[in-house]
C-alpha positions in Angstrom: -22.9 -20.0 24.7 -22.2 -18.0 27.8 -20.2 -18.9 30.9 -23.3 -20.0 32.7 -23.6 -22.9 30.2 -20.2 -24.3 30.8 -18.6 -25.3 34.1 -15.5 -22.9 34.0 -12.7 -23.2 36.6 -13.4 -20.8 39.4 -11.5 -17.8 40.2 -10.7 -19.4 43.7 -9.4 -22.5 42.1 -7.1 -20.6 39.7 -5.9 -18.6 42.6 -5.0 -21.7 44.5 -2.9 -23.4 42.0 0.6 -23.9 43.0 3.8 -24.8 41.3 4.2 -28.6 41.2 0.5 -29.5 41.3 -0.2 -32.3 39.0 -3.3 -34.0 37.3 -5.0 -30.6 37.2 -8.1 -29.5 35.2 -8.7 -26.2 33.7 -11.6 -25.0 31.7 -12.1 -21.6 30.1 -12.3 -19.9 26.9 -9.4 -18.8 24.6 -8.8 -15.1 25.3 -5.4 -14.7 23.6 -3.2 -16.7 21.2 0.4 -16.0 21.6 1.4 -18.6 19.0 4.2 -21.1 18.3 7.7 -20.5 19.1 10.7 -22.6 18.1 13.0 -23.6 20.8 16.8 -24.8 21.0 15.9 -27.6 23.3 14.8 -31.3 23.1 11.1 -30.0 23.2 11.7 -28.1 19.8 8.8 -26.0 20.0 6.1 -24.5 22.4 2.5 -23.2 21.7 1.1 -20.5 24.1 -2.5 -19.4 24.6 -4.5 -17.9 27.4 -7.8 -19.3 28.9 -10.1 -16.8 30.6 -12.7 -18.4 33.2 -15.5 -16.1 32.3 -14.9 -14.0 35.4 -11.9 -12.2 33.9 -9.2 -14.5 35.7 -6.7 -15.5 33.0 -4.0 -18.4 32.8 -1.4 -19.0 30.2 -1.4 -22.6 28.8 1.8 -24.1 27.3 1.7 -27.1 24.8 5.1 -28.7 23.9 6.7 -30.5 21.0 4.2 -32.7 19.1 1.2 -31.5 21.2 2.0 -28.1 20.1 1.7 -29.0 16.4 -1.2 -31.4 17.0 -3.5 -28.8 18.7 -2.4 -25.5 17.1 -5.1 -25.4 14.4 -7.7 -26.4 16.9 -7.1 -23.4 19.2 -9.2 -20.5 17.9 -10.3 -17.3 19.8 -13.2 -17.7 22.2 -13.1 -21.4 21.7 -14.2 -23.1 25.0 -11.5 -25.6 26.1 -11.4 -28.3 28.9 -7.8 -29.5 29.9 -7.2 -32.5 32.1 -4.1 -34.0 33.6 -1.8 -31.0 33.4 1.0 -29.7 35.7 1.1 -26.3 37.2 4.3 -24.2 37.1 5.3 -21.0 38.2 5.0 -18.3 35.5 7.9 -17.5 33.4 7.9 -13.7 34.1 10.5 -13.2 31.1 7.8 -13.9 28.8 5.7 -10.6 28.5 1.9 -10.6 28.9 -0.6 -8.2 27.6 -0.9 -5.2 30.1 -3.7 -4.7 32.4 -5.0 -8.2 32.6 -5.8 -10.4 35.7 -3.5 -13.3 35.3 -2.6 -16.0 37.9 1.0 -16.2 38.3 1.2 -19.9 37.5 1.0 -21.5 34.0 -0.8 -24.7 32.9 1.6 -27.0 31.2 0.1 -29.8 28.9 1.6 -33.2 29.4 1.8 -36.5 27.5 -1.2 -37.9 29.5 -3.1 -34.7 29.2 -6.3 -34.3 27.3 -7.7 -31.1 25.4 -11.4 -31.1 24.6 -13.1 -28.2 22.5 -16.5 -27.7 23.9 -17.8 -25.1 21.6 -17.6 -21.2 21.1 -17.9 -18.8 23.9 -20.5 -15.9 23.3 -20.0 -12.7 25.3 -21.9 -9.5 24.6 -18.7 -7.4 24.6 -16.3 -10.0 23.4 -16.1 -8.6 19.9 -14.8 -5.0 19.4 -14.8 -3.1 16.1 -11.5 -1.5 15.3 -10.9 1.2 12.6 -8.4 -0.1 10.1 -5.6 2.3 9.9 -2.5 2.1 7.4 1.1 2.7 8.9 1.3 5.8 6.7 -1.8 7.3 8.4 -0.4 6.3 11.8 2.8 8.4 11.0 0.7 11.4 10.6 -1.1 11.1 14.0 0.2 13.0 16.9 3.6 12.2 18.6 3.8 9.3 21.2 0.3 8.3 20.8 -0.3 4.6 21.6 -2.8 2.5 19.6 -4.4 -0.6 20.8 -5.5 -3.0 18.0 -6.2 -6.4 17.1 -3.6 -7.7 14.6 -3.5 -10.8 12.5 0.1 -11.6 12.3 1.1 -15.0 10.7 -2.4 -16.3 11.1 -2.3 -15.7 14.8 -4.7 -13.2 16.3 -3.2 -11.1 18.9 -5.8 -9.4 21.1 -3.1 -6.7 22.2 -0.4 -4.7 20.5 1.0 -1.2 20.9 2.4 0.9 18.2 4.8 3.8 19.2 4.6 7.0 17.3 7.2 9.7 17.1 8.2 12.4 14.9 10.8 10.3 13.3 9.5 7.8 11.0 12.3 5.5 11.6 11.0 5.2 15.3 7.8 3.6 14.2 7.5 0.1 15.7 5.1 -2.6 16.7 5.4 -4.4 20.1 3.8 -7.8 20.7 
């Protein structure tokens, strides 16, 4: 299904979300999965992903503790998700975002009373891109300082963005997520 077949949250609504808003709703498709992170707080863990409203506006979503474990396996790329009863917080700018994307500067925090409903899969003509598979050995032979954008599967979490820095010194090879 395309965005016309779902009632996605509008760009205007997303732009008007403010820190402290409660009982908020958000509907969009999963555009990126940042994955699970273990914390040294009472929350213990956070699962982050990004919803896109079909018009290119993106918002990071955070699920905490037990909810992170409960829903992690249900969150897949291009899954249309409806969230209710969440809280809006200012974005933590210490957490890097993929470059060149149109994000709102707030985040949706899933709460105890929140609901998450999977509505189906989002189909978009250009949503799937083909990438050439290249080994690290081949990358080392490419020209110096060239950046490769790729889709990586790391620990069963799909990252729709990544950069690999190349230099003449093989020990300088690294991936940044």
